[in-house]
C-alpha positions in Angstrom: 26.3 -6.7 -78.5 25.8 -10.4 -79.2 27.4 -12.6 -76.6 28.0 -16.4 -76.5 28.5 -18.1 -73.2 30.2 -21.5 -73.4 29.7 -23.8 -70.5 29.6 -27.6 -69.9 26.0 -27.8 -68.5 23.1 -25.3 -68.2 19.7 -25.4 -66.6 17.7 -24.1 -63.7 18.0 -27.5 -62.0 21.8 -27.0 -61.8 22.5 -25.1 -58.6 26.0 -24.3 -57.6 29.4 -24.3 -59.3 30.5 -22.6 -62.5 27.2 -23.5 -64.2 25.0 -21.6 -61.7 27.5 -18.7 -61.8 27.3 -18.7 -65.6 23.5 -18.7 -65.6 23.3 -15.8 -63.2 25.7 -13.6 -65.2 24.0 -14.5 -68.5 20.6 -13.7 -67.3 21.6 -10.3 -66.0 23.6 -9.4 -69.1 20.7 -10.4 -71.3 18.9 -7.2 -70.2 21.3 -5.1 -72.4 22.7 -7.7 -74.8 21.7 -10.5 -77.1 22.8 -13.6 -75.1 23.1 -17.2 -76.3 24.3 -20.2 -74.3 26.3 -22.9 -76.1 26.3 -26.0 -74.0 25.8 -29.8 -74.1 22.7 -31.9 -73.5 24.1 -33.2 -70.2 22.4 -32.6 -66.9 24.7 -34.7 -64.7 28.4 -34.2 -64.7 29.3 -37.6 -63.4 28.4 -39.3 -66.7 27.6 -36.4 -69.2 24.7 -38.5 -70.4 22.6 -36.6 -72.9 19.4 -35.7 -71.0 18.2 -32.4 -72.4 17.0 -32.5 -76.1 19.3 -31.2 -78.8 18.6 -27.8 -80.4 17.5 -24.4 -79.3 15.7 -23.7 -76.1 14.7 -20.7 -73.9 15.6 -20.8 -70.2 14.4 -17.8 -68.2 14.4 -15.6 -71.3 17.9 -16.6 -72.5 18.4 -18.6 -75.8 20.2 -21.9 -75.1 21.7 -24.0 -77.9 22.4 -27.6 -76.8 24.7 -30.1 -78.5 24.8 -33.8 -77.9 27.8 -35.3 -76.3 29.5 -38.0 -78.4 30.5 -40.1 -75.4 29.6 -40.6 -71.7 32.1 -40.8 -68.9 33.1 -44.0 -67.1 33.8 -42.4 -63.8 35.7 -45.3 -62.2 38.0 -45.6 -65.2 38.5 -41.8 -65.3 39.3 -41.6 -61.6 41.9 -44.4 -62.0 43.5 -42.7 -65.0 43.5 -39.4 -63.1 45.3 -41.1 -60.1 47.9 -42.3 -62.5 48.4 -39.1 -64.6 48.6 -36.8 -61.6 51.5 -38.9 -60.1 53.5 -40.2 -63.0 55.5 -38.8 -65.9 53.3 -38.7 -69.0 53.0 -37.4 -72.5 50.9 -34.6 -74.1 48.9 -37.4 -75.8 48.1 -38.8 -72.3 46.8 -35.4 -71.2 44.7 -35.1 -74.4 43.3 -38.6 -73.6 42.6 -37.5 -70.0 40.7 -34.4 -71.2 38.6 -36.5 -73.5 37.9 -39.1 -70.7 37.0 -36.3 -68.3 34.3 -35.0 -70.7 32.1 -33.5 -71.7 33.3 -34.6 -75.2 31.1 -32.6 -77.6 32.7 -32.1 -81.0 29.4 -30.7 -82.4 29.6 -27.7 -80.0 33.1 -26.9 -81.2 32.1 -27.4 -84.8 29.3 -24.8 -84.3 31.6 -22.4 -82.7 34.1 -22.7 -85.5 31.4 -22.1 -88.1 29.5 -19.3 -86.3 31.9 -17.4 -84.1 31.9 -14.4 -86.4 28.3 -13.8 -85.5 29.2 -13.1 -81.9 31.0 -10.0 -80.6 32.4 -11.8 -77.6 32.8 -15.4 -76.4 32.7 -16.0 -72.6 34.0 -19.3 -71.4 33.1 -20.5 -67.9 35.6 -22.6 -66.0 39.0 -23.6 -67.3 38.7 -27.3 -66.6 36.6 -28.9 -69.4 37.0 -29.6 -73.1 34.5 -27.0 -74.3 36.8 -24.3 -72.9 40.1 -26.0 -73.7 39.1 -26.5 -77.4 36.8 -23.5 -77.7 39.5 -21.0 -76.8 41.4 -22.0 -79.9 38.6 -20.7 -82.2 38.7 -16.9 -81.7 41.0 -16.0 -78.7 41.1 -12.3 -79.5 37.4 -11.9 -78.6 37.4 -14.6 -75.9 36.9 -13.9 -72.2 37.8 -16.7 -69.7 36.1 -16.9 -66.3 38.4 -19.6 -64.9 36.7 -20.5 -61.6 40.0 -22.0 -60.6 41.6 -23.2 -57.4 44.7 -25.2 -56.6 43.9 -28.8 -57.5 45.9 -31.7 -59.2 44.3 -31.1 -62.7 45.5 -27.5 -63.0 49.1 -28.7 -62.9 48.7 -30.5 -66.2 50.6 -28.9 -69.1 47.5 -28.8 -71.2 46.2 -25.8 -69.2 49.3 -23.6 -69.9 47.8 -22.7 -73.3 44.4 -22.2 -71.9 45.6 -19.3 -69.7 47.8 -17.8 -72.5 45.0 -17.5 -75.1 42.1 -15.3 -74.0 42.0 -11.6 -74.5 40.5 -11.1 -71.0 40.3 -13.1 -67.8 37.6 -12.4 -65.2 38.7 -13.7 -61.9 36.4 -14.5 -59.0 38.6 -13.2 -56.2 42.0 -11.6 -55.6 43.1 -15.0 -54.1 42.3 -16.8 -57.4 44.0 -14.0 -59.3 47.2 -14.3 -57.3 47.3 -18.1 -57.6 46.8 -18.1 -61.4 49.3 -15.3 -62.0 51.9 -17.1 -60.0 51.3 -20.4 -61.7 50.7 -19.3 -65.4 51.6 -15.6 -65.7 48.6 -15.1 -68.0 49.2 -12.7 -71.0 45.6 -11.4 -71.3 45.6 -7.7 -71.8 42.5 -7.4 -69.5 42.6 -9.1 -66.1 40.1 -8.0 -63.6 38.7 -9.4 -60.3 34.9 -9.5 -61.0 33.1 -12.3 -59.1 29.4 -12.8 -59.2 26.4 -10.9 -58.0 24.0 -12.2 -55.4 20.5 -12.1 -56.6 17.9 -12.2 -53.8 14.2 -11.6 -53.5 13.7 -7.9 -52.4 11.9 -8.9 -49.2 15.1 -10.6 -47.9 17.4 -7.7 -48.8 17.2 -5.9 -45.4 16.1 -8.8 -43.2 19.1 -8.6 -41.0 18.6 -5.0 -40.0 15.8 -6.0 -37.7 17.5 -9.2 -36.5 18.4 -8.0 -33.0 14.7 -7.3 -32.4 13.6 -10.5 -34.3 15.8 -12.8 -32.2 13.5 -12.7 -29.2 10.4 -12.9 -31.3 11.8 -16.0 -33.0 12.7 -17.7 -29.7 9.3 -17.0 -28.3 7.5 -18.3 -31.3 9.5 -21.5 -31.6 8.9 -22.3 -28.0 5.1 -21.9 -28.6 5.2 -23.7 -31.9 6.5 -26.9 -30.5 3.3 -27.3 -28.4 0.8 -25.7 -30.7 -0.6 -25.6 -34.3 0.8 -22.1 -34.9 1.1 -21.2 -38.5 3.5 -18.8 -40.2 0.7 -16.3 -40.7 0.2 -16.2 -37.0 3.0 -13.7 -36.7 6.2 -15.6 -37.2 7.0 -13.8 -40.5 8.6 -11.1 -38.2 11.3 -13.7 -37.2 14.1 -14.6 -39.5 13.4 -17.6 -41.7 10.1 -18.2 -40.0 8.2 -19.4 -43.0 10.8 -22.0 -43.9 11.2 -23.1 -40.3 7.5 -23.6 -39.9 7.1 -25.3 -43.2 9.8 -27.9 -42.5 9.3 -27.9 -38.7 12.7 -26.7 -37.7 11.9 -25.6 -34.1 15.4 -25.5 -32.8 18.7 -23.9 -33.9 20.2 -25.8 -36.8 23.3 -25.7 -39.0 22.9 -25.9 -42.7 25.0 -27.1 -45.6 23.7 -26.4 -49.2 25.3 -27.7 -52.3 26.4 -31.0 -53.8 26.5 -33.6 -51.0 29.8 -35.0 -52.1 33.1 -36.1 -50.5 34.9 -33.7 -52.8 32.9 -30.9 -51.2 34.1 -31.9 -47.7 30.8 -33.5 -46.7 32.2 -36.7 -45.3 34.5 -34.8 -43.0 31.7 -32.3 -42.1 29.4 -35.2 -40.9 32.3 -36.7 -38.9 33.0 -33.3 -37.2 29.3 -32.6 -36.6 28.9 -36.0 -35.0 31.5 -34.9 -32.4 29.7 -31.6 -31.9 26.4 -33.4 -31.4 27.9 -35.8 -28.8 29.1 -32.9 -26.8 26.1 -30.7 -27.2 23.2 -33.2 -27.1 20.4 -32.0 -29.3 21.8 -30.7 -32.6 20.6 -30.7 -36.1 22.6 -30.7 -39.4 20.4 -30.0 -42.4 21.8 -31.1 -45.8 20.3 -29.4 -48.8 21.2 -30.3 -52.4 21.8 -33.3 -54.6 23.1 -36.4 -52.9 26.2 -37.9 -54.5 27.3 -40.0 -51.5 25.7 -42.2 -48.9 24.3 -40.2 -46.0 24.8 -42.0 -42.6 21.7 -42.8 -40.6 22.4 -40.4 -37.8 19.6 -38.8 -35.7 21.2 -35.3 -36.0 21.0 -35.3 -39.8 18.0 -33.9 -41.7 18.1 -34.4 -45.5 16.2 -31.6 -47.3 17.1 -32.6 -50.8 16.9 -30.3 -53.8 14.8 -27.2 -53.1 13.5 -24.6 -55.5 15.8 -21.5 -55.8 13.7 -19.2 -53.7 13.1 -21.8 -51.0 16.8 -22.5 -50.9 17.5 -18.9 -50.1 14.8 -19.0 -47.4 16.7 -22.0 -45.9 19.9 -20.0 -45.8 18.1 -17.2 -44.0 16.4 -19.6 -41.5 19.7 -21.4 -40.6 21.4 -20.5 -37.4 24.8 -21.1 -39.1 25.7 -22.1 -42.6 28.6 -24.5 -43.0 31.0 -24.2 -45.9 33.2 -27.4 -45.7 34.6 -27.4 -49.2 38.4 -27.1 -49.3 38.3 -26.1 -53.0 36.5 -22.9 -54.0 37.1 -20.1 -56.4 34.3 -17.9 -55.1 31.7 -19.8 -53.0 28.3 -18.5 -53.8 27.1 -20.5 -50.8 29.1 -18.2 -48.5 28.1 -15.0 -50.3 24.4 -15.9 -50.4 24.6 -16.7 -46.7 26.2 -13.3 -46.0 23.6 -11.6 -48.1 20.7 -12.9 -46.0 22.5 -12.2 -42.8 23.6 -15.7 -41.7 27.2 -16.2 -40.5 29.2 -19.1 -41.9 31.7 -21.6 -40.5 34.2 -22.5 -43.3 37.0 -24.9 -44.0 40.3 -23.0 -43.6 41.9 -25.1 -46.3 39.9 -22.9 -48.8 42.0 -19.8 -49.1 39.2 -18.1 -50.9 36.5 -18.6 -48.3 38.9 -17.9 -45.4 39.7 -14.6 -47.2 35.9 -13.8 -47.4 35.6 -14.4 -43.6 38.6 -12.3 -42.8 37.6 -9.3 -45.0 33.9 -9.4 -44.0 34.1 -10.4 -40.3 31.0 -12.4 -41.1 32.3 -15.9 -40.5 34.7 -18.2 -38.7 36.9 -21.0 -40.0 38.4 -24.2 -38.7 41.5 -26.3 -39.5 40.6 -29.4 -37.6 37.9 -31.2 -35.6 38.5 -29.4 -32.4 38.4 -26.0 -33.9 35.2 -26.9 -35.8 33.4 -27.9 -32.6 34.5 -24.8 -30.6 33.7 -22.4 -33.4 30.3 -24.0 -33.9 29.5 -23.8 -30.2 30.4 -20.1 -30.2 28.2 -19.3 -33.2 25.2 -21.4 -32.2 25.1 -20.1 -28.6 25.8 -16.4 -29.1 22.9 -14.5 -30.8 24.6 -11.1 -30.4 27.7 -12.3 -32.3 25.5 -13.8 -35.0 23.6 -10.6 -35.4 26.8 -8.5 -35.7 28.3 -11.0 -38.2 25.1 -10.9 -40.2 25.2 -7.2 -40.5 28.9 -7.4 -41.5 28.1 -10.0 -44.1 25.4 -7.9 -45.8 27.6 -4.8 -45.8 30.4 -6.9 -47.4 28.1 -8.2 -50.2 26.6 -4.8 -50.9 30.1 -3.3 -51.3 31.6 -6.1 -53.4 29.0 -8.4 -54.9 25.9 -6.3 -55.7 24.8 -6.8 -59.3 25.5 -3.1 -60.1 29.1 -3.6 -59.1 29.5 -6.9 -61.0 27.7 -5.8 -64.2 29.7 -2.6 -64.5 32.9 -4.7 -64.5 31.5 -7.1 -67.1 30.4 -4.3 -69.4 33.8 -2.8 -69.4 35.5 -6.1 -70.3 33.0 -6.9 -73.0 33.2 -3.5 -74.5 37.0 -3.7 -74.7 37.1 -7.3 -76.1 34.1 -6.8 -78.4 35.7 -3.8 -79.9 38.2 -5.9 -81.8 37.7 -6.2 -85.5 36.5 -9.6 -86.5 39.1 -12.0 -87.9 39.1 -12.3 -91.7 37.2 -15.2 -93.0 39.3 -18.3 -93.4 42.1 -17.1 -91.1 44.1 -20.1 -89.9 43.9 -21.1 -86.2 45.9 -23.5 -84.2 44.1 -26.7 -83.3 45.2 -26.8 -79.7 45.4 -29.8 -77.3 42.9 -32.5 -77.0 41.9 -32.5 -80.7 44.9 -33.6 -82.8 44.2 -33.8 -86.5 40.5 -33.1 -85.7 40.1 -36.7 -84.7 36.4 -37.5 -84.0 35.1 -40.1 -81.5 32.9 -42.7 -83.1 29.2 -42.2 -82.8 29.3 -38.4 -83.1 26.1 -36.8 -84.1 26.3 -34.0 -86.6 
């Protein structure tokens, strides 16, 4: 079949979120289908500035069609408008204006979809939130699949999204928690509604790393003690210890906690640093490694190590090397950070305000969660100081991922949904379609590129 994935941004530089999720699924499905990505030229979501060139591209073997955004986002103005619209009575027109201000605003992408949708057997939309999904679902709802990546947040309470969840033929939820929340809020009418999620794609050499972790723990401790006072290199024998190559390369010679993702207040990072500061004061030597793109000032604290953006394979090595992975975001629909940590055998400490990640911890027995500063400190002490507990949790996490998030499991579910949706007869040429919110009378912003 020929599949179109519609997503707001796309690229190997974009790690995390619905965009990364979309890329992983698209790449794996491309082995058995003709896959095209329909996306914008934006690289950064804060402004939606056109960075990538327009036109066709190939990214890791998948065809990508990029369309230029007609406008950029004024983030301060948008945040102010959001504060107002989330707390005051407003009109449908206000919500359409909000959607446009949020961006990405890309009429050229919607035009292409309207003109070419008959050439695709199924349209797969990633994340409910943005205009490409809100407007794109109007085009051919009978062969549309929505991957909502939704959680309870102010935006989802806008009336504009009621139609979004009533239109698609199929909805692929990330977790049963997300499914329960959306069914309660919208009662979606899709004939196919399945909990699917995303597979975890790891280098083969990492796949069974945790099985020898009990033996490796002593090796790692011995090596680290020696490495502090020597010129030992990874090839001197430390490969047998978990995360040894990464630790030696970046000179992490003590236990450390790791956060990986957007370093952003919205991801809970301000609170994380505050809580870790308390832990550090109580414990003395402590290290918090921050890995990812920086979208907030990072305090000049001795316990913080900023690793920045790492290549995909090295990022996974970092998760394996970490003593504990921290998942502070209160808003998640899946959390690939948690699942990838489980897969390499590293336990997590998660924010209990995220029902999804707390559910992962409870069902896997591979992580702890906290509701406040005191619980954070006590849970982190327990995990950092108890290697036997970490080993058992690591084994539990790998078992949980193999049962629920191996690519064989995920792709089988996607194949069933695509076969069902793609089996519909194509709509007759010229069939009328409703225009939907956010695009009344096909109004175009000035400056649109055709």
